[in-house]
C-alpha positions in Angstrom: 37.8 117.4 -136.3 34.4 118.8 -135.3 33.0 118.0 -138.8 34.2 114.4 -138.4 32.6 114.0 -135.0 29.3 115.5 -136.3 29.2 113.1 -139.2 30.0 110.1 -136.9 27.1 111.1 -134.5 24.7 111.5 -137.5 25.6 108.1 -138.8 25.2 106.5 -135.4 21.7 108.1 -135.0 20.6 106.9 -138.4 21.8 103.3 -137.8 20.3 103.1 -134.3 16.9 104.4 -135.5 16.7 101.7 -138.2 17.4 98.9 -135.8 14.2 99.7 -133.9 12.0 99.3 -136.9 9.6 96.3 -137.0 8.2 94.8 -140.2 5.4 92.3 -140.9 4.3 90.3 -137.9 7.6 90.1 -136.0 6.0 91.2 -132.8 3.5 88.2 -132.8 5.9 85.7 -134.2 3.6 84.8 -137.1 4.9 84.4 -140.6 3.4 87.0 -143.0 1.5 84.3 -144.9 -0.1 82.6 -141.9 -3.3 84.2 -140.7 -3.6 85.3 -137.1 -6.2 85.0 -134.4 -7.4 88.3 -132.9 -9.0 88.4 -129.5 -12.2 90.5 -129.7 -13.9 89.6 -126.4 -13.2 87.6 -123.2 -14.5 87.4 -119.7 -14.2 85.3 -116.6 -17.9 84.6 -116.4 -20.3 83.2 -119.0 -18.5 80.4 -120.6 -19.5 76.8 -120.5 -19.1 74.4 -117.6 -17.0 72.0 -119.8 -14.3 72.8 -122.2 -15.8 74.0 -125.5 -14.3 74.9 -128.9 -16.7 76.2 -131.5 -16.6 77.9 -134.9 -19.2 80.6 -135.3 -20.0 81.4 -138.9 -23.0 83.8 -138.6 -24.3 86.6 -136.5 -27.4 84.6 -135.3 -25.1 81.9 -133.7 -23.0 84.6 -132.0 -26.1 86.3 -130.6 -27.3 82.9 -129.3 -24.1 82.5 -127.4 -24.3 86.0 -126.0 -28.0 85.4 -124.9 -26.7 82.4 -122.8 -23.9 84.6 -121.4 -26.2 87.5 -120.6 -28.9 85.4 -118.8 -27.3 86.1 -115.4 -25.6 89.4 -116.1 -27.1 92.8 -115.5 -26.1 94.7 -117.5 -25.2 92.2 -120.2 -22.2 92.1 -122.4 -22.6 93.8 -125.8 -22.6 91.4 -128.8 -19.6 92.2 -131.0 -20.4 93.0 -134.6 -18.4 90.7 -136.9 -18.2 90.8 -140.7 -18.8 87.1 -141.4 -18.2 87.6 -145.1 -14.5 88.1 -144.2 -14.1 86.4 -140.8 -15.0 83.4 -138.7 -15.5 83.7 -135.0 -13.7 81.1 -132.9 -15.1 80.6 -129.4 -13.1 78.8 -126.7 -14.5 78.2 -123.2 -12.0 76.6 -120.9 -14.6 75.1 -118.5 -15.1 75.6 -114.8 -11.9 76.5 -112.9 -10.6 78.4 -109.9 -7.7 79.9 -111.9 -8.3 83.5 -113.0 -6.6 83.1 -116.3 -8.5 84.0 -119.5 -8.5 81.2 -122.1 -6.0 81.6 -124.9 -5.7 79.8 -128.3 -3.3 80.1 -131.2 -2.6 78.6 -134.6 -0.1 75.9 -134.0 0.2 74.4 -137.5 -1.2 74.9 -141.0 -1.1 73.2 -144.3 -3.0 73.3 -147.6 -6.2 71.7 -146.2 -6.1 72.1 -142.4 -5.4 74.7 -139.7 -4.7 73.4 -136.2 -5.6 75.6 -133.2 -4.2 74.8 -129.8 -4.8 76.2 -126.3 -2.1 78.3 -124.8 0.3 76.6 -122.4 1.1 78.0 -119.0 4.7 78.0 -117.8 6.2 78.1 -114.4 6.9 81.8 -114.7 3.2 82.5 -115.3 1.4 83.3 -112.1 -2.0 81.8 -111.6 -4.0 83.3 -108.8 -6.1 80.6 -107.1 -9.3 81.8 -105.7 -12.3 80.2 -104.0 -14.6 81.4 -106.7 -15.4 79.1 -109.6 -15.2 80.9 -112.9 -16.2 79.9 -116.4 -13.9 82.0 -118.7 -14.3 82.3 -122.4 -12.4 83.9 -125.3 -13.8 85.0 -128.6 -11.4 85.3 -131.5 -11.6 86.4 -135.1 -9.9 84.3 -137.8 -9.8 85.4 -141.4 -12.3 83.4 -143.6 -10.7 80.2 -144.9 -11.6 77.1 -146.8 -9.3 75.0 -144.6 -10.7 72.7 -142.0 -10.1 74.2 -138.6 -9.1 71.5 -136.0 -8.7 72.1 -132.3 -5.7 70.1 -131.1 -5.8 68.6 -127.6 -2.0 68.6 -127.0 
């Protein structure tokens, strides 16, 4: 009887441990063949006054953006080092706002020739803290280098 109980407990432990295992990109919801955006830098201050979506394909353009951001910051933000032979930097500034949410974008659709990026949607459960300060948030993402045309969708 004790032997049967011991075997049953061992089988239960083995089964329960395997059910916790994650594979691929299950935690992000991306399919394994679809590239993903990786947030590398964001801040509430330093973005553009108007909504801006820009692909940055070289270190000089990235440094130019950070010079603009750091004009009014002491100390300034460090410029991230990006390997542009493998990645493209995607800059999204959501414009002037009173909401203290950082901008978010994701890949909404992809086919053989195009990749569509879309800004994140806020739902009723998301809390947006309204303040009296006007902020100009930005997010800088890395996207694996692609020959596809990258399109920002205004949905």
